N, C-alpha and C positions, 0 to 999 in steps of 0.2 A: 504494499500500500504506499503510494507516494505521500510524503509529508514535507510541508514547506513552512517557513516562518515569515510572516508579513507583519506590518503594522499600520495603523490608521489613527484618525482622531477619535474614533469610537469603535466599539466591538463590531457594529454592523458594517462600518466602512472597511474594517480589516477583513471581515468575512467576505464582502463583495470583491475586494482585491484578490483574495485567495481563490474565490470562484472563478474569476476571470483568468488567473494564471493556470489553474487546473482544468479549465474548459468545462465546467459543470454548473448546474443551477446551484444558487446560494443555499437552498434548503438541503442540499446533500453535503454541505461543509460541516465537518465536526471540528470544533475549535476548543483549544486549551489556552487560557490566558496566562501568558508568561510574565508580563510586566505591564503596569499601569503607572504612568508618571505625568507630570505637567511641566511644560516648558517655561521660558522666561516670563511670559505674560499670561500664564494659566492655560495655555493651549494643551489639551489632553493628548497623550500619545498611548496607544494600546498596541502591544506586540503579542501575537498569538502563534501557536503552532497548529496548522490546519491540515486536515486530510479529508479524503472523499469517503462518505459512508456508503457501504455496499447495499444495494437494493435486492432483497431476497424475494423472488416470486413465490407466492403460495398457490398450490392447486386449488381450483374451485370446489372439487369434491371433498376437500378436507377443511372447508371453511368452518363448520361447527367445531371441529377439533382444535382450531386455532385459539378458541376461547379457553380451552383446558390445556393449551401448550404451556411448557414451562417458562415461557417468555415472561408472562406477568410475574411469576414467582421470582424470576431472576432480576427483576427490576430493583428490588431493594439493595442488591449488590452494588450498583453504582452509587446508591445514595451514601453509604458509608465513605466512599471515596470522595464525595462532594463535602461531606462533613469534615474529612481530613484536610481539605484545602484551607479552612480557616486557620490552620497552623501558622502560616506566615503573617496573619493579621496582627499578633502581638507586636510585630515590628512596627506598626503604625503608632501605638502609643509610645514606643521608644523614640521614634522621630519627633513626636510632640513634646517629649521631655527635653529634647535639645532646644526646641523653640521656646520653651517656657521662659527662659531668662529674657527674651526679647522685650516683653512689655515692661519689665522692670528696668531695663537699661535706659530707655528714652526718657522717662520722667525723673530719673535719678541723676541726670547729668550735672545738676547744680547742687546736689546734696553732699554736704561735707562728709557725712558718714560713709559715703561710698567712694571716696577718693582713693582709698587703698585698693579696693576691688578693681577699680578701673585701670590702676597702674599695672595690674597683672596681665592685661591684654596689650600686646605689643605688635603693631603692624609690621609686615615684612614687604620686600620688593615684590614677592609673589602676589601678596594682597593687592599692591598697587597696580600690578598688571591685570589682575582679575576685575578690579573696579574700573580701570580705564576701558577695558573691553565692554563692560556694561554701558558705560557713558557713550562709547562709540556706536553701539547698537542702537541706543535711543536716538542719537543724532541722525543715524541713517534712516530710521523709520520716520523721524520727523522731517526729513529732507532739509535739514539745517546745514549750512556750509560752516563747519567749524571742526577743529581738531582738538585733542586732549592729550596731555602729557603729564606724568607725575613730576612734582617739584620737590617733594620731601615727605618725611615720615615724622609724626609727632605723637609718641605714645601709641594709642590705638587709632590715631587719625591719619589717613592718607590725604595729602594735599595734591589736588589736580588742578591744572591751569588750562583754561579754554582759550583757543585763538582762532581767528577767522573772521570773515566779513559779517556773519550773523551774530557774533558774540554780544553786540549791543542789544539785540532782541532777547537774547538768552538772559542777559542780566536784568533787563526791564527797569521800570521806574522804582527807585529806592531798593533795588535788589530783590523785589517781590518774586520775579519769575525765576531768578537764580536760586532763591531760597526754596521755592517749590520744587525745582529741578533736583536740588541737592537732597531734599526730603525723599523724593521718589527713588533716587539712586540708593539711599540708605535703606528704605523699605525692601528694595530688591536685594541688596547686599546682605541684609539680615536673614532673608530666607535662603539664599543661595550659599553664602559663605558659612553662616552659623557660628562665627567665631568672635563676635563682638567688635569686629573692626568696622570703622565708620569713615566716611569720606567728607572732605571740605572742598567745595568747588569755588573757583575764583575766575574772573574774566575781566580784562581791562583794569587789572589791579584794584577792582572794586572793594574786595575784602580788606586789603591793606589800608585803603583810604577810610573805609568804614571803621576799621579798628582804631585808627588814629582819632577819628571824630568821637568815638564812643569813650575813649580814654580821656580826651580833653573834657568832654561833658561830665564824666564821672568825677573828675578831680574838681571841676568848678562847683558841682552840687555838693560834693563832700566838704568843701570849704564853708559853704553856706550852712550845711548841717552842723558842723563843728562850732561855728560861730553862734548860731541861733539856738542850738540844743534841741532842735526838732527834727523828726524823721522826714525823709523825702522818698517819694515813690516814683519810680521811673515809669515810662510807657512800657506797654507789653513788649517783650523782645523774645526772639527764638532762643533756644537753649544755648547754642554756641555763642550768641552774642551776650547773654547773661554771664557766661563764663568769662568773657573779656572784661566785663565790669567788675566781677568778683575779684579777678586777678589784678586789675589795675589798682584796686583799693586795698589789696591784701596787707600792704605795708604802710598804709596811710594812717597816721596817728590820730587818734580821737574818734574814729568812726569804725563801724562794722557793717557787714552786708549780709543779707539773707534773701531768699526768694519766697513769694507767697502767691496763692491763687492756682488755678488749674489751667492746663494748656487749652486753647492757644493764648489765654490771657494772663499767663504767669509773669509776674513783674519783680524787679529787684527793688529792695528796700535798703536805703542807706540810712543807718541809725546812729545817733551819738553814743559813744561808750560811757558808761556810768562810772 
């Protein structure tokens, strides 16, 4: 009996492909699912091992005996085999366990209690290549004229620089598009790499100019807080920009910083030290 391995976006599509290759009707295809997975943007891929079921002709004169034939009695035998197939399913909870840390990583980026844990994750050149590949694929799918290259590693962060004629569109007004793009890449990276490594995207030196502006603003407000003795609450900032403010004022005498609120309205509070 000829057996082939094919794949498709669904089980039915894979069976149709097998039927075409074997030159039979689809209802004669016996399929065993070997693998089910999802691609970069959730596209399903089903791989099967397919073969042709033999059709056994039954004589008309023995039609009544067909009801008493051992075939119905033998049907329970395949059922235990199907029950045995769920054995690989425990692997699914195992994969879920790997992804469990993801929700805790994003909201804890500003938490001082998590600083030590975050230092345990260190990005590598291989991570930089994987993240650059993800960004390049999104750029191609978006038909944007831009290239990306790694510019450095900082703890668990990989710095990527965008260059090209469409970079201004990617950055957007006040960096809103760039922030959204960076968030998308980090969501994909969290599911694909599953190692806690994250990316920082920059284009036209926007991040550097933004960091300088945030540091200057933080120092100005910290001076006012220290002189007045009253707290000041900054506008809502993304996590990586809140870290810039915390770092800029970490050694500023007379004030301390902390974050409050829920995403996306989480804010940095600059408070006078008692």
